[in-house]
C-alpha positions in Angstrom: -16.5 18.1 -0.3 -19.3 15.7 0.5 -18.7 12.2 2.5 -18.2 8.9 0.4 -20.3 6.2 1.2 -18.0 3.4 1.8 -19.4 -0.4 0.1 -18.1 -3.5 1.3 -17.7 -6.0 -1.4 -17.7 -10.2 -1.0 -18.0 -13.5 -3.6 -17.4 -16.8 -3.5 -17.7 -19.6 -5.8 -18.8 -23.0 -4.6 -20.0 -26.1 -6.5 -23.1 -26.5 -7.6 -24.0 -29.6 -5.2 -26.1 -29.2 -2.1 -23.5 -30.7 0.2 -21.6 -27.4 -0.2 -24.4 -25.2 0.3 -23.7 -24.7 4.4 -20.2 -23.8 3.9 -21.7 -21.0 1.5 -24.2 -19.7 4.3 -21.6 -19.9 6.6 -19.5 -17.8 4.7 -21.8 -15.1 4.2 -23.0 -14.7 7.1 -19.6 -14.2 8.8 -18.9 -11.5 6.5 -22.4 -9.9 6.6 -21.8 -9.8 10.7 -18.4 -8.6 10.2 -19.5 -5.6 8.2 -22.1 -4.9 10.7 -25.3 -6.1 9.1 -27.8 -6.8 11.2 -31.1 -8.9 11.7 -33.7 -9.0 10.1 -31.8 -8.1 7.2 -28.8 -10.4 8.0 -31.4 -13.5 8.3 -33.0 -12.2 4.8 -30.1 -12.0 3.1 -28.9 -15.1 4.2 -31.7 -17.5 3.5 -32.6 -15.7 0.4 -29.2 -16.1 -0.8 -29.5 -20.1 0.2 -32.8 -20.9 -1.5 -31.5 -19.5 -4.8 -28.4 -21.9 -4.9 -30.7 -24.3 -3.9 -33.3 -23.4 -7.0 -30.4 -23.5 -9.4 -29.3 -26.7 -8.6 -32.5 -28.2 -8.4 -33.3 -26.9 -12.0 -29.6 -27.4 -13.3 -29.1 -28.7 -16.2 -27.9 -31.9 -15.9 -27.1 -33.0 -19.4 -23.4 -32.7 -19.3 -20.5 -34.9 -17.2 -18.8 -31.2 -15.7 -19.2 -30.5 -12.2 -20.8 -26.8 -12.4 -20.0 -24.0 -10.2 -22.4 -21.3 -8.5 -21.1 -17.8 -7.8 -22.6 -16.1 -4.6 -21.8 -12.1 -4.1 -22.6 -9.9 -1.8 -21.9 -5.9 -1.3 -23.0 -3.8 1.6 -23.3 0.1 1.6 -25.2 2.0 4.0 -29.1 1.5 3.5 -29.0 -1.9 1.6 -27.5 -5.3 1.2 -27.4 -6.8 -2.3 -27.1 -10.7 -3.1 -26.5 -11.6 -6.6 -26.2 -15.5 -7.1 -24.7 -16.8 -10.6 -25.4 -20.1 -12.2 -24.1 -20.9 -15.4 -25.2 -24.2 -15.8 -28.2 -23.1 -17.8 -32.2 -24.2 -16.7 -34.0 -27.3 -17.2 -37.6 -26.6 -18.0 -39.5 -29.9 -18.1 -41.2 -30.9 -21.4 -44.5 -30.2 -20.2 -44.1 -26.9 -19.7 -44.7 -27.4 -15.8 -42.5 -25.8 -13.5 -43.5 -27.4 -9.9 -41.9 -25.0 -7.9 -42.4 -24.6 -3.6 -43.1 -21.5 -1.7 -39.3 -20.6 -1.0 -39.0 -17.4 -3.8 -42.6 -16.0 -2.9 -40.8 -16.0 0.5 -37.8 -14.2 -0.9 -40.1 -11.7 -3.0 -41.6 -11.0 0.7 -38.5 -10.6 2.6 -36.3 -8.4 -0.3 -37.1 -4.6 -1.1 -37.1 -5.9 -4.9 -35.8 -9.3 -6.6 -34.4 -9.8 -10.0 -34.3 -13.0 -12.2 -32.4 -12.7 -15.2 -31.9 -16.0 -17.4 -30.1 -15.5 -20.6 -27.4 -17.2 -23.1 -27.3 -20.4 -20.3 -26.5 -18.1 -17.6 -29.5 -17.4 -14.6 -28.4 -14.7 -12.3 -30.9 -13.7 -9.1 -30.0 -10.5 -7.6 -32.4 -9.2 -4.4 -32.4 -6.0 -2.4 -32.9 -6.1 1.4 -32.8 -2.4 3.3 -30.6 -2.5 6.1 
């Protein structure tokens, strides 16, 4: 009989407000440490999750009065750490079509083995894979 790989899964939902990001970072770092993820994958995953959440907040459609939330999920197996940030507020693109961005996502792409950003039906899903 073959040995099965154990997959650890973690998730949290936080208000889509800058003042809550440090709580999500701290909780993610603590969980990754408890399940045995070591640097550099640990640091790269936490930094990338923070960048994705910051981008979601910066690009959120602020037209509605309701407060939005971000979902932060992670799963770990023997080979990889996978981080997912889900934003259901929708993205706001400037009328000119020009998107001014920093270097954060370029850095995430350099750190991660793979990055996927999908926007559909008002939901943005960012997923990044980091080798352990």
